[in-house]
Residue frames relative to the residue before (quaternion, step in Angstrom):
aa qw qx qy qz dx dy dz
M 1.0000 0.0000 0.0000 0.0000 0.00 0.00 0.00
I 0.6687 0.4513 -0.3322 0.4887 3.65 0.84 -0.86
D 0.5986 0.5492 -0.3906 0.4331 3.63 0.86 -0.64
G 0.6782 0.4905 -0.2839 0.4679 3.54 0.94 -0.90
L 0.6435 0.4985 -0.3334 0.4757 3.64 1.04 -0.62
L 0.6259 0.5328 -0.3223 0.4696 3.54 1.14 -0.68
R 0.6115 0.5148 -0.3284 0.5032 3.62 1.11 -0.74
F 0.6328 0.5376 -0.3154 0.4594 3.58 0.93 -0.86
Q 0.6520 0.5249 -0.2869 0.4659 3.52 1.01 -0.95
K 0.6710 0.5209 -0.2924 0.4392 3.57 0.97 -0.99
A 0.6785 0.5233 -0.2604 0.4450 3.53 1.11 -0.67
R 0.7337 0.3237 -0.1722 0.5720 3.55 1.38 -0.30
K 0.4153 -0.6927 0.5306 0.2572 3.57 -1.23 0.21
N 0.8485 0.1901 -0.1681 0.4644 3.48 -1.33 0.60
I 0.4825 0.6026 -0.4980 0.3949 3.67 0.84 0.82
K 0.0800 -0.7553 0.6486 0.0486 3.48 -1.04 0.88
L 0.2180 -0.7695 0.5887 0.1175 3.50 -1.10 0.76
Y 0.0521 -0.7769 0.6270 0.0224 3.56 -1.07 0.82
G 0.1986 -0.7631 0.6063 0.1033 3.47 -1.21 0.71
F 0.3541 -0.7209 0.5567 0.2123 3.51 -1.17 0.59
I 0.4037 -0.7244 0.5067 0.2355 3.57 -0.64 1.11
N 0.8350 0.0126 -0.1144 0.5381 3.48 -0.72 1.26
G 0.6879 -0.5649 0.2888 0.3525 3.53 0.86 1.03
L 0.8501 -0.0885 0.0928 0.5108 3.48 -0.90 -1.00
T 0.5405 0.5898 -0.3992 0.4479 3.58 1.19 -0.42
G 0.6767 0.4855 -0.2822 0.4761 3.59 0.96 -0.87
L 0.6117 0.5456 -0.3302 0.4682 3.58 1.08 -0.65
M 0.6988 0.4648 -0.2703 0.4718 3.56 0.88 -0.99
K 0.7574 0.3623 -0.1941 0.5073 3.60 0.93 -0.83
E 0.3825 -0.7487 0.4429 0.3114 3.59 1.34 0.05
N 0.3016 0.7177 -0.5460 0.3095 3.59 0.90 1.01
I 0.1123 0.8489 -0.4862 0.1742 3.57 0.30 1.33
V 0.0828 -0.7549 0.6484 0.0530 3.53 -1.15 0.70
E 0.4480 -0.6528 0.5363 0.2924 3.50 -1.21 0.68
I 0.2490 -0.7570 0.5765 0.1805 3.63 -0.80 0.91
N 0.1175 0.7693 -0.6177 0.1137 3.48 -0.88 1.07
E 0.7263 -0.4285 0.3116 0.4380 3.62 -1.25 0.16
E 0.6815 0.5362 -0.2782 0.4130 3.44 0.91 -1.03
S 0.7290 0.4293 -0.2399 0.4761 3.53 0.85 -1.05
F 0.6872 0.4717 -0.2911 0.4696 3.60 1.15 -0.52
K 0.4754 0.7231 -0.4181 0.2761 3.58 1.20 -0.53
P 0.6969 0.4649 -0.3122 0.4480 3.70 0.76 -0.68
F 0.7073 0.4310 -0.2278 0.5119 3.59 1.28 -0.40
R 0.3290 0.8028 -0.4703 0.1613 3.61 1.23 -0.17
N 0.7873 0.2865 -0.1812 0.5151 3.62 0.75 -0.88
L 0.6182 0.5428 -0.3493 0.4485 3.60 1.22 0.19
G 0.4234 -0.7469 0.4111 0.3063 3.53 1.17 -0.70
G 0.7534 -0.4602 0.2795 0.3775 3.44 -1.40 0.09
Y 0.5451 0.6161 -0.4003 0.4037 3.57 1.22 -0.51
D 0.7177 0.4420 -0.2441 0.4795 3.48 0.85 -1.00
Y 0.6833 0.5179 -0.2904 0.4250 3.50 1.07 -0.70
L 0.8124 0.2548 -0.0750 0.5191 3.54 0.89 -0.99
G 0.3991 -0.6871 0.5003 0.3439 3.55 1.18 -0.61
R 0.1828 -0.7628 0.6000 0.1571 3.55 -1.32 -0.30
S 0.2434 -0.7412 0.6001 0.1767 3.50 -1.32 0.20
H 0.4302 -0.6680 0.5401 0.2776 3.48 -1.37 0.18
D 0.3629 0.7606 -0.4649 0.2714 3.58 1.30 0.33
Y 0.2756 -0.7199 0.6031 0.2052 3.44 -1.35 0.29
L 0.2868 -0.7265 0.5975 0.1815 3.57 -1.23 0.41
R 0.2699 0.8257 -0.4480 0.2116 3.50 0.54 1.20
T 0.6937 0.4896 -0.2839 0.4455 3.59 1.00 -0.71
L 0.6352 -0.5437 0.3915 0.3841 3.48 -1.21 0.52
T 0.6222 0.5453 -0.3296 0.4548 3.60 1.10 -0.65
E 0.6517 0.5115 -0.2856 0.4818 3.52 1.04 -0.84
Q 0.6568 0.5024 -0.2924 0.4803 3.57 1.00 -0.92
K 0.6202 0.5308 -0.3247 0.4777 3.63 1.00 -0.77
Q 0.6891 0.4814 -0.2924 0.4559 3.55 0.83 -0.91
A 0.6089 0.5254 -0.3330 0.4923 3.59 1.10 -0.66
A 0.6481 0.5095 -0.3052 0.4766 3.59 0.96 -0.84
K 0.6366 0.5331 -0.3189 0.4570 3.60 0.92 -0.93
V 0.6823 0.4634 -0.3134 0.4706 3.65 0.80 -0.98
C 0.6604 0.5219 -0.3151 0.4384 3.67 0.85 -0.90
K 0.6684 0.5127 -0.2925 0.4525 3.55 0.94 -0.98
E 0.7044 0.4962 -0.2672 0.4315 3.52 0.78 -1.24
R 0.7432 0.3875 -0.2166 0.5005 3.61 1.01 -0.75
G 0.4545 -0.7248 0.4351 0.2806 3.60 1.25 -0.01
Y 0.2561 0.7928 -0.5212 0.1849 3.61 1.04 0.55
G 0.3408 -0.7451 0.5412 0.1890 3.57 -0.92 0.98
G 0.8128 0.0536 0.0167 0.5799 3.51 1.19 -0.65
L 0.1586 -0.7621 0.6237 0.0707 3.51 -1.14 0.71
V 0.1684 -0.8019 0.5706 0.0550 3.63 -0.46 1.27
M 0.0553 -0.7791 0.6241 0.0215 3.64 -0.65 1.02
I 0.1367 -0.7952 0.5907 -0.0026 3.50 -0.75 1.24
G 0.4836 0.6679 -0.4760 0.3058 3.59 -0.76 0.98
A 0.6833 -0.5003 0.3655 0.3862 3.50 -1.39 -0.13
T 0.8660 -0.1981 0.1128 0.4450 3.53 -1.20 -0.50
H 0.6535 0.5015 -0.3094 0.4751 3.59 1.05 -0.72
T 0.6607 0.5051 -0.3052 0.4639 3.49 0.98 -0.80
L 0.6598 0.5010 -0.3089 0.4671 3.55 0.94 -0.91
S 0.6232 0.5016 -0.3474 0.4892 3.68 1.05 -0.67
D 0.6347 0.5072 -0.3358 0.4766 3.65 0.91 -0.83
A 0.6559 0.5170 -0.3368 0.4348 3.63 0.87 -0.86
C 0.6370 0.5156 -0.3174 0.4771 3.61 1.04 -0.78
S 0.6891 0.4965 -0.2857 0.4438 3.51 0.86 -0.95
L 0.6636 0.5031 -0.2913 0.4707 3.52 1.03 -0.85
S 0.6024 0.5726 -0.3352 0.4438 3.51 1.08 -0.75
E 0.6670 0.4875 -0.2805 0.4887 3.54 1.03 -1.01
F 0.6323 0.5381 -0.3281 0.4505 3.55 0.99 -0.71
F 0.6456 0.5353 -0.2914 0.4602 3.53 0.98 -0.99
I 0.6689 0.4891 -0.2958 0.4753 3.58 0.92 -0.94
A 0.6633 0.5275 -0.2813 0.4502 3.61 0.91 -0.84
N 0.7871 0.3031 -0.1270 0.5220 3.53 1.21 -0.73
D 0.5024 -0.7175 0.3743 0.3045 3.55 1.23 0.69
V 0.3103 0.6767 -0.5737 0.3415 3.55 0.90 1.10
E 0.3792 -0.7828 0.4605 0.1773 3.51 -0.62 1.27
T 0.5175 0.6561 -0.4069 0.3689 3.58 1.20 -0.29
R 0.2706 -0.7545 0.5786 0.1506 3.56 -0.89 1.03
V 0.3000 -0.7485 0.5776 0.1270 3.53 -1.01 0.99
V 0.0156 -0.7766 0.6296 0.0139 3.59 -0.88 0.94
G 0.2167 -0.7647 0.5954 0.1172 3.61 -0.88 0.97
I 0.1564 -0.7745 0.6117 0.0387 3.54 -0.90 1.04
P 0.3211 -0.7680 0.5110 0.2140 3.66 -0.49 1.04
A 0.1337 0.7810 -0.6013 0.1032 3.55 -0.77 1.05
T 0.2734 0.7467 -0.5682 0.2117 3.55 -0.79 1.01
V 0.3831 -0.7090 0.5411 0.2406 3.56 -1.08 0.73
N 0.6387 0.5887 -0.3099 0.3866 3.57 1.22 -0.37
G 0.4036 -0.7210 0.4790 0.2963 3.54 1.26 -0.29
N 0.4672 0.7330 -0.3953 0.2971 3.64 1.17 0.37
I 0.5979 0.4805 -0.3952 0.5055 3.57 1.30 0.34
R 0.0894 0.7848 -0.6017 0.1189 3.51 -0.57 1.23
H 0.2274 0.7234 -0.6273 0.1774 3.47 -1.09 1.02
S 0.6101 -0.5834 0.3818 0.3764 3.59 -1.04 0.63
F 0.6855 0.4720 -0.2768 0.4803 3.63 1.22 -0.53
I 0.6964 0.4209 -0.2482 0.5257 3.60 1.25 -0.17
S 0.2078 -0.7947 0.5517 0.1444 3.65 -0.31 1.17
T 0.7748 -0.1452 0.0932 0.6082 3.67 1.00 -0.63
S 0.3677 -0.7237 0.5398 0.2227 3.56 -1.17 0.41
I 0.6156 -0.5254 0.4311 0.3990 3.46 -1.32 0.46
G 0.7467 0.3933 -0.2952 0.4479 3.59 -0.93 0.88
F 0.6705 0.5241 -0.3030 0.4289 3.57 0.93 -0.93
D 0.6531 0.5061 -0.3228 0.4617 3.58 0.84 -0.80
T 0.6688 0.4810 -0.3040 0.4785 3.60 0.88 -0.84
A 0.6413 0.5078 -0.3399 0.4641 3.61 0.88 -0.86
S 0.6618 0.5193 -0.3251 0.4321 3.62 0.89 -0.86
K 0.6704 0.4884 -0.2981 0.4723 3.56 1.02 -0.74
V 0.6441 0.5340 -0.3121 0.4500 3.55 1.01 -0.80
Y 0.7733 0.3651 -0.1743 0.4883 3.59 0.81 -1.03
S 0.6087 0.5481 -0.3979 0.4131 3.72 1.10 -0.02
């Protein structure tokens, strides 16, 4: 996913990418790193999990949503990409609704990622992670 975002950045001008160390924990605590080719290079074939880490946190309470809005507003983020399974996608939907209701200009994008293959919908042919896990374990 990060490789794809870096390619997106390369094709456009004036785009900066930032990652949150350990996922939502990094967002809440503002533990942020700029994502660029140089810093991602050692992780290119390993992926975002090894590069940024992850957390098992949720983004459900009003306090958490307000903190996310504060960080996104103060830093002027145009978009927030949330990558994960069912809980993450639910949080992305909820946060998106909160942002719209509270005039936060940051757009929220949910990217389905799971090694369990537990995300199914007619609009999702496969998720990030499932294809790789299938090949590794077969």
